[in-house]
N, C-alpha and C positions, 0 to 999 in steps of 0.2 A: 604467526598468522598463516593460515592455510591458503593455498592458491588452488583454484579450480580451473579446468580447461576453458570454460566458456566465460568470456568477459562481456556479458550482455549489458545493455543499458537497463535501467529500472523503470517500471511503470508504477507510479505512485498515485494514490487516490484520496489521501487525507491530509494529515498534518505534515507530510513530507513534500507536499506540493509547493511550488514557488509562492512566496507570500505568507506561508503558514509557519508556525513556531518551530517545528522540528526541522523544517527546511533550513531555517536560519541557523539552528544549532548544529546541524550535521552536514549540510550540503553546500551552503553558501561559500563561494570561492573555490569549490572543488569540482565544478561541472564545466563541461565543454559545450553542452547544449541542453536546452529544456524546451519542450514544445507540447502543446495540447495533444491528447490522444485518447483513445478508448479501447477497451477490450470487450470481447464477447464471451459468453459462457460463464459469467460470474454475476453474483448478486451482492449488493452492498447493504449492510445493516448499520444503524446508528449505534454508537457506543457512548460511554461516559467521556465526552471530550474528543473522541476520534471514532472513525468508522472501522468496521470489519468487512472484508470481502471474503466470500466463499465461492466455491465452484457452484455453478447454476446451470439452468437450461441454455441451450445453444443460442436462443434469441435474446437472452438477457445481456444488458450492456452496463458497464461501469465506466464513468468518465474520470479522467485524471490527466497526468502529464507524463511524458517520456523524458527521463533524466539520464543524460550520458555523463558519467564521471570523467574527469580528465584522466588520461592514461597514467600519469605519475601518481594519482591519488586513488586509482581504482581499488586496489586491495584494501587499503585503509577504509574507504567508503563502504565497501561491501562488509567488512568486519563491524564497522560502527552500525550499519543498518541491521545486520544480523542480531547484534546485541539489543538494539532498540526494539526489534520485533520479537525477541525471545526465541530466536532460531539458532540451533546448533546443527550443522549438517549431520544427518544420520541419527540424531537423538530421538528417542521414542516419545518424549514428553514436551515437544515444542509447542509454543503458543501459536506460532505461525509457521507455515512451510513456505520456503522460497522455491517457486516453480516457474518454468519457462512458459510464456504465453506469446501470442501474436498481438502486438499493439498496432492499432490503426491510426495513422497520423491524419491531420486535417486534409491533406492533399490526396488521401486514399492509399498511400504507401503503407505496407505492412512491415513491421520491424519485430524481430524476436527479442523478448525482454524478460527480465525477472520480475515477478510480482509476489508479494507476500499475501498468501491466503490463509484464513483461519484453519488451524489443524483440525483433524477429524472430531475430537471431543467438543471443542468450542463450536465448530460448524454445526454439529448435531444439536447442541443446546440453542444456538441462534435460530435454527430452522424450526425448533419446537416451541420457542417462547417469544419470537419477535417476527416482525414483518419487514421484508426488504424495503429499502427506500425507493419510492417511485422515481423513475428517471435515472437512477444509478449515479446521481451527482451529489456528493456530500455538501459541497459548497452551496448549491442551490437549495438544499433542504435546510441548512442552517439559516439562510437568508429568509426563507419562507416562515420560519418559526421565530424570527427575531433574535436568534442566538448570536452572540458575538463570536468572531473567530477565536481559536485557541490562542491564549496569550503566551508571552515568552516564559512565564513562570510555570506553565502547565507541563506536566511530564506524562509520558505514556507509561502505563503500568499494566500489570495483569488485571483482568477483570475480576470482580468478586466471584468466589467459588459458589456454585449453587448450594443452597443449604437445605 
């Protein structure tokens, strides 16, 4: 397991949010704190069972949660999240890139955090074929469309390749 110098919390915006399936599988019992937050400069797109975030204009907002792993679990949590997100530090073919962002908490404080953004090829495809979710909140979009939350049996995988 590799260690990196920055042990930042994680900003999560989809199935890793508290109450969602991947949170239950990967984070439950391993966090010291979880609180609502948002990031600016990112767009959110709906996917098959989970959302994708991409870099976006400065005024764009994505809503989610700031999750702080417990110190004793940090390296393991980061490794599990990297695997789930298809991210290998420095690899040229990542599905997602883990990048630092400023997450804004409900009280206005800003915290530096990791977020997984769609890597360049996926982000380009999303921008050319999809529309960002209005309001930048995946939970709100699912409720509007009557879609149930992701269940415990759903797994995150690579999206279908464009054909």
